[in-house]
VOVO-126591 format. One line per 2 residues: number of its first residue (from 1); their letters; for each residue x, z, y of N, C-alpha, C. Coordinates in Angstrom, 1 decimal. Atoms other than C-alpha are relative to their C-alpha. Example, Ala and Ser with C-alpha at 12.3 -4.5 7.8 and 13.67 -1.06 7.14 Angstrom:
! VOVO-126591
1 = as = 0.9 0.0 -1.2 12.3 7.8 -4.5 0.9 0.0 1.2; -0.9 0.0 -1.1 13.7 7.1 -1.1 -0.8 0.8 1.1
END
This chain:
! VOVO-126591
1 = ml = -0.6 1.1 -0.7 28.1 -36.4 -100.0 0.9 0.4 1.1; -0.8 -0.5 -1.2 29.3 -34.5 -96.9 1.3 0.6 -0.5
3 = qr = -1.3 -0.6 0.5 31.9 -32.6 -99.0 0.9 -1.1 -0.5; -0.8 1.1 0.5 33.1 -35.8 -100.6 0.7 -0.7 1.2
5 = nr = -0.5 0.6 -1.2 33.6 -37.3 -97.1 1.1 0.9 0.6; -1.0 -0.9 -0.5 35.5 -34.2 -96.0 1.3 0.0 -0.8
7 = vs = -1.2 0.1 0.9 37.8 -34.3 -99.1 0.8 -1.3 0.3; -0.7 1.3 -0.3 38.5 -38.0 -98.4 0.8 0.0 1.3
9 = mw = -0.6 -0.1 -1.2 39.3 -37.3 -94.8 1.3 0.9 0.0; -1.1 -0.9 0.1 41.6 -34.4 -95.5 1.1 -0.6 -0.9
11 = as = -1.0 0.6 0.9 43.4 -36.2 -98.4 0.7 -1.2 0.7; -0.6 1.2 -0.7 44.1 -39.2 -96.0 0.9 0.5 1.1
13 = lq = -0.8 -0.5 -1.1 45.9 -37.0 -93.4 1.5 -0.2 -0.4; -1.5 0.2 0.1 49.6 -37.7 -92.9 0.7 0.9 1.0
15 = rg = -0.9 -0.9 -0.9 52.4 -35.6 -91.4 0.0 -0.7 1.4; 0.0 0.5 -1.4 52.2 -36.0 -87.6 -1.3 -0.3 0.6
17 = da = 1.3 0.3 -0.6 48.5 -36.7 -87.3 -0.4 1.1 0.9; 0.6 -1.0 -1.0 47.0 -35.0 -84.3 -1.4 0.4 -0.4
19 = vt = 1.3 -0.5 0.5 44.1 -32.8 -85.3 -0.5 1.1 0.8; 0.7 -1.1 -0.6 41.6 -30.4 -83.8 -0.9 0.6 -1.0
21 = ls = 0.9 -0.7 1.0 39.9 -27.7 -86.0 -0.9 0.9 0.9; 0.9 -0.8 -0.7 36.8 -26.0 -84.8 -0.9 0.7 -1.0
23 = qr = 0.9 -0.7 0.8 34.4 -23.4 -86.2 -1.3 0.2 0.9; 1.3 -0.1 -0.7 30.7 -23.5 -85.2 0.1 -0.5 1.4
25 = gv = -0.1 0.6 -1.3 31.6 -25.8 -82.3 1.0 0.5 1.0; -1.0 -0.6 -0.9 34.4 -23.7 -80.9 1.4 -0.4 -0.5
27 = ec = -1.3 0.4 0.4 37.9 -25.1 -81.0 0.8 1.3 -0.4; -0.7 -1.2 0.4 40.1 -22.7 -83.0 1.5 -0.3 -0.2
29 = hk = -1.4 0.4 0.1 43.4 -24.7 -83.5 0.1 -1.5 0.2; -0.3 1.4 -0.3 44.9 -27.9 -82.3 1.4 -0.3 -0.1
31 = gf = -1.4 0.3 0.2 48.1 -29.5 -83.2 0.2 -1.2 -0.9; -0.3 1.1 0.9 49.8 -31.8 -85.7 0.1 0.4 -1.4
33 = vd = -0.1 -0.3 1.5 49.6 -31.9 -89.5 1.5 0.0 -0.3; -1.4 -0.2 0.4 52.9 -30.5 -90.8 0.1 -0.4 -1.5
35 = er = -0.1 0.2 1.4 52.1 -30.8 -94.5 -1.4 0.1 -0.5; 1.2 -0.1 0.7 49.2 -31.2 -96.9 0.3 0.0 -1.5
37 = te = -0.1 0.0 1.4 48.7 -30.6 -100.6 -0.4 -1.4 -0.5; 0.2 1.4 0.6 48.6 -33.8 -102.8 -1.5 -0.2 -0.1
39 = dg = 1.4 0.2 0.2 44.9 -33.2 -103.5 -0.8 0.1 1.3; 0.6 0.0 -1.3 44.1 -32.8 -99.8 -0.9 1.2 0.3
41 = qt = 0.8 -1.2 -0.1 42.6 -29.4 -100.2 0.5 1.0 1.1; -0.7 -1.0 -0.9 45.1 -27.5 -98.0 0.9 -0.8 1.0
43 = iw = -0.9 0.6 -1.0 46.8 -28.5 -94.7 0.7 1.1 0.8; -0.7 -0.9 -0.9 49.3 -26.8 -92.5 0.1 -0.8 1.3
45 = vi = 0.0 0.6 -1.4 49.0 -27.5 -88.7 0.9 0.8 0.9; -0.9 -0.6 -1.0 51.6 -26.8 -86.1 -0.5 -0.3 1.4
47 = dk = 0.4 0.3 -1.3 50.5 -26.4 -82.5 1.2 -0.2 0.9; -1.0 0.4 -0.9 52.5 -27.2 -79.4 1.1 1.1 0.3
49 = ig = -1.0 -1.1 -0.2 54.3 -23.8 -79.3 0.6 0.4 -1.3; -0.6 -0.2 1.3 55.2 -23.9 -83.0 -0.7 0.9 -0.9
51 = dr = 0.8 -0.9 0.9 52.5 -21.7 -84.4 -0.5 -0.9 -1.2; 0.4 0.8 1.2 52.0 -23.0 -88.0 -1.1 0.8 -0.7
53 = rl = 1.1 -0.7 0.7 48.7 -22.2 -89.7 -0.5 -0.9 -1.1; 0.5 0.6 1.3 47.2 -23.0 -93.1 -1.5 -0.1 0.1
55 = fh = 1.4 0.1 0.1 43.7 -24.3 -93.5 -0.4 -0.6 -1.3; 0.5 0.5 1.3 41.8 -24.8 -96.7 -1.3 -0.8 0.2
57 = ie = 1.2 0.8 -0.1 39.0 -27.4 -97.1 -1.3 0.8 -0.1; 1.2 -0.8 0.1 36.6 -24.6 -98.0 -0.2 1.0 1.1
59 = dd = 0.2 -0.8 -1.3 37.2 -22.8 -94.7 -1.1 -0.5 0.8; 1.1 0.5 -0.8 34.4 -23.0 -92.3 0.5 -0.7 1.3
61 = cd = -0.6 0.7 -1.2 36.3 -25.5 -90.1 -0.5 -1.5 -0.1; 0.2 1.4 -0.1 35.4 -28.9 -88.9 1.3 -0.6 0.5
63 = lq = -1.3 0.7 -0.4 38.4 -31.3 -88.5 -0.3 -1.3 0.7; 0.1 1.3 -0.8 38.7 -34.1 -86.0 1.4 -0.5 0.2
65 = vs = -1.3 0.6 -0.2 41.6 -36.5 -86.0 0.0 -0.6 1.4; 0.0 0.5 -1.4 42.7 -37.4 -82.5 1.0 -1.2 0.1
67 = en = -0.9 1.2 -0.3 44.3 -40.7 -81.3 1.1 0.5 1.0; -1.0 -0.6 -1.0 46.2 -38.5 -78.7 1.2 0.5 -0.8
69 = vh = -1.2 -0.4 0.7 49.7 -38.2 -80.0 0.7 1.2 0.6; -0.6 -1.2 -0.7 50.4 -35.3 -77.6 -0.9 1.2 -0.2
71 = as = 0.9 -1.1 0.3 47.5 -33.0 -78.8 0.3 1.3 0.7; -0.3 -1.2 -0.8 47.7 -30.5 -76.0 -0.9 1.1 -0.2
END
């Protein structure tokens, strides 16, 4: 059930969504969704200095979507 919810969340992401990714409760990357695969399994996130990173749904990351459009 948890995995299905995660897939649903990742697949619903749109370019420009502000997100924070964390591992074991520690923030590891924060920025905006640049792109995602059609199946929602992979996303690319760009931070405020332009660092673009790829994340896969099977990575040990928790994703949180932020209402903050400036994701600092």
